[in-house]
Each structure stands twice: as C-alpha cells, then as structure tokens.
N, C-alpha and C positions, 0 to 999 in steps of 0.2 A: 940427454937431453939435462938442462939445471935441475935440478931442485932444490926447493928452497922453504923452509920450517920443514914443522910439523904439523901442523893444524890440519882442518877438516878438510882442505882443497887434494891431498894426496888419496891415492885409492890405497886399498886395506885390502887382499882379496884371500878368501881361506877357500881352499876347493874341498868340499867336505861327502864322504856317501854315506848316508844313511838309508832308514826308512820312514816314512810318516804313514803312523798309523790312520789319520781321520782323512789322508791326501787318497783323493781314488789312482792306482797304480797306472802310471803311463806307458811303461814298459811291463810286460808279461814274458817273460822269453821263454821257449820249450827245453823243457834241461833233458830232453830226451837223449839218451846216451852218452850223456855228458861224464858219468861213473865212468864207462868203458874209454872214452877218449880219453880220461884220465888219469887212468888205473897207470900205466906203464911212469908216468912222470910223479906222480905222489904216492905211490903204493896202492896195492891192490885191498887193500887191506883199509884205505882210508875212506873217510864219510867226508867227502864234499857237501857240505851246507850251502845254505842260500846265499845267493851275491847281488847282499845292498845297495842301492844308489839312490842318494838325496843330493839336490843342490840348491843352495842355500847364494839369492845374488840380490846385490841391493846396486840401482842406478839413481832411483829417485828414495832423495828424504827429505819427510817433515822441514828439517831444520836447519842440515845439512846440503854443504854444497854437492848438486848432482853429478854422476861419474857418466861416462861414457860405455866402458869396456866392459866390467864384472856381469850380467847379462849376457852379452855377447858369449863371452869366452866360457861360461857356464854349460849354454846351449850348444855351443860348439864340440863341449869335450863329451858333453853328453851324447852326442849321434856317434863321435868316433867310436867309445863304449859300446852301445846299443849295438854298432853295426857290425863291428869289426871283435867283441870280445862280449864271451858269457855273464851276461848281467840278467839276473831274474825280476829287480824290477826296479825303476826308478820315479821315484817326489820327490818334489820341487817347490820352493816357497820364492817369492821372488817379490824385490819391490815392496811394496806396501804391506805383502802378504809375510814379508821378513820380519816380524815386530820381535821385542826380546821374548814374550809371553809364550809368543809361537815356538819360538826357538827349543826355547827351552820343551814345551808342551812334545814338541819333535822326539827332544833325548828321553821324555820320561816313558813313550808310549812305545817307542824302539825299545825300551831295557824289555818291559811285556813280549813285547812282539819277537825278538833273536831268538834265534837258537843256537846252540853253543857251539853247535859244528860252522856258523856263519861267519863271514866274511861282511865287513864295513868298512868303508870307505869315504869320508867324510871332507865335501865343497861348498866353503863359503866366499861368497866375492862380495865385499865391498870397503866402507872404510873400516881403519885398525887407528887405534891410538892409545899413544902409551903417558901415564901421570910421573911425571918428572921427578916428583916427590915419593911418591914408594915406590915408582921403577915399577911401574905393574901397566903390562899391555892389557887394551880393551877388543875386543868385536863390539863393532857400535852397529845395532839394529836399525830398522825404517825410521822405526816412533824416536830414536834417542836421542834425549836434549843434546845441545852442545853448552850447556854451560859448563865447564870442565870440573869446577869445585861441585856440583849436585851431582852430576855423572847419572843422570836419569837413564832409567834402560839400558844402562852399559852394558856389557856382558864381560867380565872379567879370564883373561885368560885360564886363571886356574881354577874358575868353574867351567868351562869349556872342557876344562884337563880331567876331571873330578864326574864329567857326565861321561866322558870317554871310557876312565877308568869302569865305572861301573857297568858296563854294555857287556851281558851274557857271553857276547860272539866273541868264538876262539880269536880270531885278526881283525884289527883294525888298524886303518892306515889313514894321517891325516897329511893331506897336501897344503900347504897355506903359504899362499901370493901374498901373505897382509904387509902394511905396516904393524913394524914392532912384534911381531908373534918369535923370538928367539925365547922368552921364557916359559915358552910350551913344552917343550923337549930337553933332552938330554943328548949330548953331542957322543958321548963315550960309550958308541956302540959295539966295540970291541974292531981284531981287528978285518978288513974285509973279506968275505967269503970267496974259495974257490968254487967256483962253478961245474960241478960235474955230475954226473949222474943220481949221486948219492945225494945233492946239497938240495931239489926240490923236497925229493922226500923228507928228510930232515927235518927243512925247513915248515914243512906245511904240520908236522906234525905237535910241530911246539907252538905255543900261546905266543900271540906279538901284539906290540902296541909303539905303532912307527909313526913317525913325525917327517917330512920335508917341509921346509918353507925357504920365502926366495932370497931371505934375507934375517938379519938378527933385529934387533933395535934401529932398525932403519927406515927412512920412507920409502918407499915403493912409487913409480910412476903409474898414473892411471892405463898406458900404455907398457903392458908387462913384456917383456923378452923373456922371462921367464915363464910365461902361460902360452906364448907365443912355442916356444923351442918344448914346453913341455906334451903340446896338442902336438907337435911334428914327429915328437918322438913316439908317441900312442897310435900316430897312422902310419910309421915307416916300420916299428918294431917286428920283428922275424923269431920264431920260436914261438912252442907250444904254450910258455910259463913269462911275465916278464912280473919282476919285484923291483923294492925300491934304488936296490944298488944300480938296477940297468937305470931306471929313471937319473938318479942323480949325477950320475961318469954322462948322461946325455945333457943335463939341461946344469951343471954347473959350472961352466965356461962364459954364464953371462956378464955382460959388461957394467950393467948398470947396480946389480946389487951381486951378496957374496950369500949361496943357499947351503943351506946346512940339512943334515938329515941327521938324525937320531933316535931313542926310543921317547915315548912321552911319561914325562916323569911322577915319582910317582905311580906307577901300575906293575903289574904282575909279567911284565913282558917276561920272558925265558931267553935266555942268551940261544941264540944260531933259530928262533921261529924269524919269520916273515909272512908278510900278506904276499899271494899272489894275484895278478889276473890271467885269466886263463883266455888266450885266445881262441878266433873259430875258426876252421879249417875257410880253408878259402877256394872255390874249386876255379881253375884254372880253364879258361872259358878262350879256348887258344887253339886255332886252325893245325890238325897233326901234320906234316909231312907222310907222302903217302908208304905208307909199311912201317910206320911207327906205334909206338903207344900212348896212347896220350895220357901226360903226367897224373899221379894221385894228385890228392888236396893236399894242398900245400905244406903240409906237418911230414907229408914222405910214409907216414904208417897206414897200412891198410886194415884199420880195427874197425872199418863199418861194414857193413853188407850194402853192397852197392850193384850197381845195375847202368846203363846206360842211356842216350838221349839223342835223339839225331832230329836237331832242326832244321826244315827246310824251306824259302821264300821264295816266289817269284819274284816280290818287288823289295829292295834296296830298304834299309829302318836300324830303327838302335833299337836292340833285343834285349830283354831282362826278363830272368828269371826268380819267380817269389817263392820262400814254402810261408806258409802263412801271412804273416806282414814284412817277413824280411828279406831281404835282395838279396839274394843270394851269387851271384853273376849277371854282369851285364855288357855288353858290347855292339858294335855296328857289324850288322851281316849285309852281304852287298846282294846285288839279283842274281838271282837263280842257284843263289849258296846252298849248300849242302852241309853243316855243322855238327862233328857227329863230339859229345861232350860223355866222355868215359868214368868210371869211378864216381857215378854219383851217388850220395844214400838214397837209400830207400823210403822211400815217400810220395806223397803226393805234393805236385807243381802245377805253379802259373805260369803259362810263356805267353810272354807279350812282347809283340812288335808296336811298335810307335813307328809312322809311316810321315815323309817328310810335310804332309797338305796335314795335318792334326788328324787323320786315322787310322785309330788303333783296335788292333785286334789279338784278342788271347785265346789259348785254350787248356784248357788243364789236363793232364797228364798225371799216372802214377809210374813210377821206378819198381820195379820186383827186384829182387837175389837174383842176380848173375842173368836179368834179363835187358832186352832191348823193347824200344818204345820210340817211336814217332810223333811231331808234330809240325802237321805241312801246312804252312800258308798258301794261299793260292791270289790273293789278293789282288786285283788291277788297279792303278788310277782312271780316270773317266778319262776321254783325250778333251783336251786341254780348249775352252772354249773362242771362237774365233776374235779375234782383236790382238794388240801388243801386251803381252804382259808388264804386271805393275813392276816395277823392280828398283831397288836403290839409284839413287841419280850417284853419278859428283857433285860433292860440291863447289867446285871449282865453276865458274860461269863460263871460261871458258872449253870446260868441257863437256855441257851439258849436250842433251842431245839435240842437234839441228830440228829446228820448227817448233821447238818445245815453247810453252808460252812464256812470256815473257815477264820476271814478277811485276807484281802491283806496289812495291815497295824498295829501293835503293837497299844495299847493301850499308848496315851502319858500321863506321868506322869500328876498328878491332872486334869484330863478325863475320863471321862463314854462313853462307847460306846454305841448309842443309835440304835438298830436294826430299819430296818427297817417295815414300816406297814400301815394301811389305817384306821382315824377314820374320826367322825363326829365334824368339826370342827364348831367354834363356840356355843351356847345354845342355847336350846329346850326352845322353847315359852312358857312352863310352869318353866321352872327357876325363880326364885321372885329377882326383881326389874335389870332384864338382861335391856339392851341397842338395842336397833331397829337396830344396826349395827352389832349385833352378829348373823349374819342371818347363820342358820348351813346349811351346805355341805359336801358334803364327799371330801375327800384329803388323798391321799396319797404321803409319804415322803419315800426317801430313807434313808438309812442310812448313820451314820453321828455322827463324836465324839463333846461332850459335854460338858465345864468347870463344875466340882463337883461346884467350888465357883463361886461368882462376882469377875472379878478382884479386887487384893486388892491394899490398896497404896503402900505397901513393892512392889508389884509385875510395876505397875506401876514406881515407881518411877527408879526402876533397869535400864528399858528401855528408860523410858523418860526425867530422869535427874529431874526430878520436881513432885510435891505433890500439888494438886491445892486445895485439900478437905477441907470441914467446921471443920469436924470431924475427929483430926487427931487421927492416931495409927494403926502400921503397917498390923494388920490384920483386919481391919475393910475395907469396900470398898471403892473405889475411887470414891467418885462424885464431882461435879461441872467439868464435862465432857462433852465435846458436843459429836454428831456424829461425825460429823468432828475428833476431839480429839480420838474417840475411832477407826475408821476408819484409823487411825495413827498410833498409839498404836500396829494395828494389823500388821500393812506392818513392822514398826520397831522392832518389838521382830519378826516377819517372817528373818527378812533379818539378826540379832544378828544370829538367828538358823541355817541360811543357809536355808529356806526356799523359794519355789517359792511364790512372793507376791500373794494376793488374789484381788489388791485393783489396779488401776491406777489413779492417782490422779494428777489433771492440773486446772490451776490458783490459784487464792488466793483469803484468806477472805470467804466473804458467799456465791461467784460468783463461787466457787472449784467443779467442775464436780468429779465426781467419778466411773467409771467401775468398773465391777467384770469379772475376770478373772474365773467362776467356774473349771474351769479345774486345777488352782494352789492347792500345801500343802497345802501352808500356812494357818495363822490364818484368822477368821475372822465373821463377826457377823452373831447369826443365822438369819434365817430369820422367820417371822412370824407363819407361818404355823410349821417350825420344831420346833420352843418357844412352842408355845401351845401343841403340841403332846408330848414333852418331860416333860413338865408340868406337864399335866394330867399325864402322867407315865401307861394309861389304863383306867383310870377311867372316868365316868360320870357325875360324879357330880360335883357342883360349884366348890369346892376345890379338889385337890387331898386327901384330908386329909377326904375327904366323904361332909357330908351338909352342915357343920361348921368350922367355923378356929376359936382357942382363941389366946390369946398373950402369952401363952404357946408354941404355933405352930408357929407362926411368929412373927415377928415387925412391928405392924402398933398401929393406933389412937386407944386402946382401948377401949373410951368413943364411936366409933363408933363402931358398930358391926356390923354382918349383918343378914338382915330381923328379927331384936329381939331379936335377941340372947343377952344373960347374957354382960355387959362388961368388962373390964380387965387393963391391965395396958397401960398406956401411958408411954413411956419412952424419947421420944422426940430428938431422935439423932438414927443414926445408931449401927448397933451391931454387935460382931465381925462374920465373915463369917463363918457358920458350928455352928454355936450358936444352932441350932432349929433342930431336928432331918428332916432327907432328906427323900426325898422320895420314891417309892418303889424302882426305878431307876438309888439310889443311887445320889440325885443331890439335893443340899442345898439351901436354899432360895428363889427358886422358886412362894414362894408368900412371898410378903414384903421387908424389909430393902431398898433399893431403886429400882427407878421404871431400866429398863434394857432395851437399845436400840435395835433395831431389823435392818436388813436391810433394809427392806419393806420403800416405798412410803405409808402416809398412804390413803388408798381409799376403798371403796366398792368392798366388796369381789367379786370374777368371780361367774358366774351362773353357777349350772350344778356340775359333779365331778372335780376334776384336780389332779393333780400330780406335786409336785414339786413345787409349788405356786411361785413367787416372789415379787407379790406385784402389786399395780400400776406402770402402766410406768414410772410416772411421777407424780411429785405434789410440794407441802411447806412444808410438814413436814413427818417427820417420825415416826417409831409405837414404842412406846414404851410398854411394858409388864409388869405385876407381882403386882404392888401397890411400895409401903412405907410405909414408918415410920411413916410422917407424912398424910398417908393418911386412911380411911375408910375401913371396912372389905368387902364392898361391891367391890370396885376397885382391890380387891386381886383378883377375883372369874378366873378360870382357862381363862375363853372366852375374859375377860373387856378388853378393849381397850383404850390404852392411844395414844396422840400423841404430838411432841416437834417440832418448828425449830431446824435445824439440827446444829444452833450455840446458842443454848441455854444451859447452863449451871447455874446448881441450885442442891441444897443440897441435893435432892430426886433423882437424877439420877446419876446409874453409866452403867455396862457393864457387860457381860459377854462372855464369847470366844466358836467359833464353829473351828471345821476341817475337811476335809474329809476322812474318813474312810477307803475309795475304791481308 
C-alpha cells in the first residue's frame, strides 16, 4: 500500500494492557493452580501477581477521519489472550469512551490498584500524530481536536511514558502499532538473551518496562500487517512462557514498517528483566489409538492432579467442554463414538453437544483425582416429516431440480439466481481458529439474485460520477466506499434503471438513517445470512474451496495462510474482479480481494432456527464479509465476521449487489 502524508487519515495503534478501576471487569479468570503450574518456569519462590489487561481502541472520532480496524484488532487480540493465556482481568475503552480524560483516569486508577508483583500490558488502537516543529509524538483520543497548533486533548508520548513509569507493577509491556511512536522507547536493550532453563526465572525476578512498536517516526496504514502478524504469533505460540523477544522475532519482518523493540525511556527497567505471557495448558481432545496413553496437557508436565472423562453419544454433533465460562476443548464427535479424555485437571466441567438441527444438550460432571467419570448422551433426532427436505439448490438454471417453480423475474445481466434453501450458518466448534461469535445455527434463506462480481470502479463511476478508489482500474473493485456510499449507489442505480428504491435515506452525514423496503424491486446489499449462504454454495468446509484456500484461488496476504498451510503470494493491492475461479454457484471473489458490506448491524446471532434474518435491530457498526487483499487466510473463511462503522472508507472495503428474484 502506498502511504501518503502524515495527516489524520492514517492509523496509529497502541496496544495497551492495563486495568480500569471504574469499568466492570470483562473477564475474571480462575487463578487456581497458576503458582503450581508456573513454579518450574519462574521459580518456586516467585510470587505470581495478577495479570492486568485493558484495551483502548478508537475507530470513531469527533473531528478526525474514522478508521476501520483498531477496535476489531483490539477485540481479536483480547479474545486470543483470554482464551489461550492466563489473564485475570480485561478492561476496555472503545470509540467515544476513549477520551483524553478517561485515558488519564485509567492510568491514575491503575496506579492505585496494581500490586507490586503484578504485570501490565497496555493496548491502544487509534490515530497517532507527530509535531514536526518539536518532533513529539502523540496519541489522538476520541475527543481530540484536529487543529495541529491547538493540540486540544492530544496525549503526548512523553506523558504516556511517564504514566507507565509511575505504575507500581513489577512488569509493564507496551506494544504500539501506532503512527509516530518511536520516541517512546530506547532501542538499546542489550544483547539478545539466551533462552535456557534459567532465563525465565531471571527475567521474571527483575523489574521490566518494555515496549514494541510497529515503526519509528512513520505512518502506519489502517490495515496493519504488524497487528496481523502479532495475532498470528499469539495464536500459534508454543511453550509455557512467551516474552517480548519471541514476539519481536516473529513480527519484525513486516514490509510496510520497521518494528522496534526496546525499553521505555526514563524508567527503572532492570537489565535482563522481562514481561512474560503465561499460556494455559491445552487439553488435547484426540481419540487415542487402542492400547496407547492419551497425551498429557500440551506443556508435557503432569503437575496438576488429574482424572479422566469419557464422552459417548448416540448422535453425531459438535462437542465442547467448558470449565466455568472458559472453553477448554472442542471437536466434532461421530455417532456412536466413545471418546476418552485422560489427564484432565480435577474440577467440575460442563460437557455440551450441539446437534445438526439446532438441538443442544449438556451435562455437568466432576473429575476427581485418579478417578474416571462418564458423560453419556443418548439423544436421537425425530424422524423427518414426510415430503422433500429444503436444501440448497444450485444457482445455475440448467442445474435446477426438474419441475421446480420457474422464476417470476429473469436473471439480470451480471447476476446469478440463488435458489432458496436451509443451511448451518456460522462455524462448527471443530473448525480451526474459529471465533466465538460464529455460533452455528440453522437458517432458511429465500431465493434472490446476487451479483457475480464485486461492484467495479467503472460501474460506480457510471452511476455516481466519481471514483474514490486508491487502486485505479475500470475492472478493479471500487473501494474506499462507506456503507452509506454503498446504499446511496444502490438507490442511484435503481433510479437510473426505473426500479423501486430499496432504501429510504433521511438525515445527513453520519447521522443518516436508512430503512429497507423489502418489497422493492431495486438493488440492495445482501443480508449477512444471504452472503454466507451464497459464499458457501452448499459447502460446509471453512472455504467454498474446501479446508484450505491458496493465493491461486483468492487475493489475500499469502504470508499468513490459514491453519499452518503453505504460504503464497502477497499482491499488496486489489485484483480485477473475476481473476480467480468462481464458486460452484457462479460467484467470483467471495473470498478475498475486498471486504463486502452487508445490510446487517453487527451483533450476536439470534438463538434457534431462523428464516431470512436481517441482523440486530440497531447498532453502531455494520457487517463486512469475505476478507481482503491485505488480510490473512483465517479471515477469508465463509463464517468469518468483520464489522466497521458505516462511515468508514478504506482501500480494503467494497461491496456486492443483491436483488429480489420474486
């Protein structure tokens, strides 16, 4: 991506882990046994303090240009850390809550509440700026003014640095994916340590004040390769302890910026000291071969009192095991299976199976030391009612079931008929690297027309008289279009072709309200359910291409493939629509190229079976689907959900059209 200028249009992201005294805790993890688990790693005499976590992320500003990715990045890193690492408490400030006063208040309250043995990791995501006259870097809070001379409500890096230095916590680690953040650290951090059995004990015993940045005094694009690689590293890391050196070695090769690692200037950092992340043990829910012993938790040390659990089921489904609110293991389980899980820490667990028709059953079991307990599920689905089942139908007319009802409208040029059907929306618990928001549920979708391609720049120019895209080309997808721009285009094109307008738009600017006339004949955005149904095209795998997708099949950041697959090409820009093979229903670029706006407000899925759902009734962010040229393979999955403020305009965002078919 070409980065132009140093104004407010470019992202500054600061990853900040802290605790907010006045905000209700989002996560309160069970610390039972952590000292025992970590004794060999950090020393039996070490006091393991609380692990504090706070996220400050801003997409929506009062005066500065909106951003697309900071809040999304913050929430994804939050989820990775709370699911995979020991975190005692998570606190969050997002968008308009992240004012200069609230950020200062956060540090002041943390100074009062943090203990001398605690660890603090700080995440801020938003704009950054530098004063060319004084060469001072700043955080830009949500209420910051855009006058570069007044600098109203700007937070200088030196003030952030001093607030971090004043914390009583033993360890502080600031990760900054921000514009102009280089003046907050000293890169003279000493020789790279030798990682041996004594390293973590020595590092944890000494005071540390560390910082990692995505660059020095430079712009950082909104689509952050640094943040993408950080998430991937945290997800795939192995070992009990993860330190900043490990993270840095895995993110330093990004192309768009030059990451730095050092100590926070002016602090009492002790040479050899280091912040540490502590990974949770992972129960490996794998069917053992006859006569073999089930592996111990992933760390390989049986330091916890354990017992065993056997799960059996009559009907196939998605198995999930929880302890409190934490998912400790999940996988699919086949009909008639008997699954033993050995070396499971003693305690009470909830065992849940979700069946294909939306039915869920769960049992509570208590595992005791050296004991065995069973959870037997005997649910059998009722016999199917007489008559043909409602299943997805091919989109190509010649492949339709003989005798099916003929369409009431002809297929418009450039569109594909998507016949209605029922599918499982979301991802199964067994799908690798899935997100917790992808709750699987049954959805029935009525038939509709879907654009074969993402809307091109030529099409957008012909209707709107302008082309806002960063990457220019008639057959490239239009990008840097907001959700509001997309619905305005739908109406303008409908009006031009004499169709009934799908949307009624009132108000102006970001305060516009949009209502949808579902009986209209005109162009519209697909719903999130329609989009996923069309993307899957009858498949149940992570991608319509199967369990993997390569850069020969879609345009995405090939250095970050899905689930440990082989790397591929990183094109660093959009490609012409239709450059890759269509899915079996004739739709191109449903995976990658640009994110595609959907109609829905972003929110939790409704419970139970649904017919033609339209998302949450209200919200602050709209759904985006499909991944993009700058995204990793994980985000291209059919079930992956993204979201952005309706006014966001970035080079990774475009859209695709839909129309009613009846």
